[in-house]
C-alpha positions, -999 to 999 in steps of 0.1 A, spaced: 834 -117 6 805 -94 11 770 -110 18 741 -98 -5 716 -75 12 685 -93 25 655 -92 1 624 -74 13 596 -97 24 564 -91 3 534 -86 26 508 -114 23 481 -87 23 491 -77 -12 487 -113 -26 461 -119 -52 445 -147 -32 437 -121 -5 424 -93 -27 404 -114 -52 380 -128 -26 375 -92 -13 368 -79 -48 343 -108 -54 327 -101 -20 322 -65 -29 306 -75 -62 283 -97 -42 273 -68 -21 264 -47 -51 244 -76 -67 226 -82 -34 216 -46 -32 200 -48 -66 183 -82 -59 170 -72 -25 154 -40 -38 116 -46 -44 103 -45 -79 94 -10 -90 119 7 -67 151 4 -87 147 38 -102 144 53 -67 174 33 -55 195 47 -84 183 83 -77 191 79 -40 224 60 -41 236 63 -77 266 86 -68 277 64 -39 272 33 -60 293 45 -90 320 67 -75 322 46 -43 328 14 -63 354 30 -85 373 44 -54 371 10 -36 384 -10 -66 413 14 -72 421 13 -34 419 -25 -35 442 -27 -65 469 -7 -47 463 -23 -13 495 -39 -3 493 -35 35 470 -46 62 460 -10 68 449 -4 32 429 -36 32 413 -27 64 403 7 50 388 -10 19 368 -33 42 356 -4 63 345 18 34 329 -12 17 308 -19 49 299 18 50 287 17 14 267 -15 21 251 1 51 241 31 31 224 8 6 207 -11 33 191 20 48 172 26 15 165 -10 7 150 -16 42 129 15 37 117 5 3 108 -30 15 87 -15 43 69 7 18 63 -22 -5 48 -44 22 23 -17 32 14 -7 -3 8 -44 -13 -14 -49 17 -34 -18 8 -38 -29 -28 -49 -64 -17 -75 -48 7 -87 -25 -21 -93 -55 -44 -111 -73 -16 -132 -43 -8 -142 -40 -44 -152 -76 -46 -172 -73 -14 -189 -42 -27 -199 -60 -60 -211 -89 -40 -233 -68 -17 -249 -49 -46 -254 -82 -65 -273 -96 -35 -301 -71 -42 -307 -90 -75 -318 -59 -94 -314 -78 -127 -346 -95 -118 -365 -64 -129 -351 -64 -164 -353 -102 -167 -391 -100 -162 -394 -72 -188 -373 -90 -214 -391 -102 -246 -407 -136 -241 -402 -136 -203 -429 -143 -178 -440 -111 -160 -450 -112 -124 -468 -80 -114 -470 -89 -78 -432 -88 -74 -430 -51 -83 -435 -36 -48 -408 -59 -34 -384 -50 -63 -390 -13 -56 -380 -18 -20 -349 -36 -31 -339 -6 -52 -343 18 -23 -323 -4 0 -296 -7 -27 -293 31 -28 -289 33 9 -262 6 8 -242 26 -19 -242 57 3 -230 35 33 -203 21 12 -192 56 1 -189 67 38 -169 35 48 -147 39 17 -137 74 27 -128 62 62 -107 33 47 -88 58 24 -79 81 53 -67 51 74 -46 39 44 -30 73 40 -20 73 76 -5 38 73 16 48 43 27 81 59 39 61 89 66 44 68 75 71 43 65 108 37 76 105 0 55 73 -5 26 91 12 28 119 -13 27 95 -43 -1 75 -27 -21 107 -21 -18 117 -57 -29 82 -68 -58 84 -43 -69 118 -58 -69 103 -93 -88 72 -82 -112 91 -60 -123 113 -90 -131 81 -109 -146 64 -79 -168 94 -72 -180 92 -108 -187 55 -105 -207 60 -73 -226 89 -89 -234 67 -119 -245 38 -96 -269 61 -78 -282 74 -111 -287 39 -123 -306 30 -91 -326 62 -93 -337 55 -129 -345 19 -120 -367 32 -92 -385 54 -116 -390 25 -140 -405 2 -113 -426 31 -99 -440 37 -134 -450 1 -138 -467 1 -104 -485 33 -112 -497 20 -145 -510 -14 -134 -538 -26 -156 -528 0 -183 -502 -22 -200 -494 -58 -207 -462 -77 -215 -461 -93 -249 -434 -113 -266 -416 -81 -275 -419 -65 -240 -443 -42 -222 -471 -26 -244 -488 4 -229 -523 16 -236 -511 52 -238 -484 64 -261 -470 89 -236 -465 61 -210 -447 41 -236 -425 71 -244 -417 76 -207 -409 40 -203 -386 39 -233 -368 71 -222 -361 57 -187 -349 24 -202 -326 42 -227 -310 62 -198 -305 30 -178 -288 13 -207 -265 43 -212 -255 43 -176 -249 5 -177 -225 10 -205 -205 36 -186 -204 15 -155 -191 -15 -174 -163 6 -188 -154 18 -153 -154 -17 -139 -129 -28 -165 -106 0 -154 -111 -5 -117 -82 -28 -110 -58 -6 -130 -68 24 -109 -61 5 -77 -27 -5 -90 -19 30 -100 -30 42 -65 -7 18 -48 23 19 -71 56 30 -56 63 66 -61 93 73 -84 
């Protein structure tokens, strides 16, 4: 009697309990790539790795489906590691950019607060508080207030110079981690610099008009008195000059307030990741 031919032994590498964990591990790699990408960089990740992500994944899953031998499983693992390494190159780069840009944004906010604090230390509001209706006017304070205004103008110019140096240093820091990020950062800097220059110009105008106001009051000592409604001048032309200066100051204050509300948004735009 003839013995039946031996049945081929099925390779354990083709078993579902071998391929399913590999498939799940690959899904974990894809999910990790998305989760480890900093917020705001997913569009750049897609633009840089989209083809490898989609076509590479389709190829690997088809390969794994037909992988019945150790060699094919090894090829799957090797290609999957190459794909993961490709993702890692961009994710590490994006994280480096994100760290630097967040540091710069934090510094910019701190510098803005410091600038506001330094200018507030001159207490220029004291001038207008004395001139407010019903306030007590102290004529002897005028020379000291005039000196404060002049020192404030010098401080604004000093801050402008130090701000330019900080911007150049920040550009170098961004360029050190990414040329592409530096390009986007530079564009944001240019937009913010135009606004910042306008703010600095308005601040200097505000201080210049305030200096004119205090100088007028000093020059017209004894020719006006402060009533419940504010300063009353003996000469109409002095009153007109005072009101014109005050009107210009109020207009500048309104513009400065609008710029202050937009300052943080400008900083965020400057430091946002380039897409």
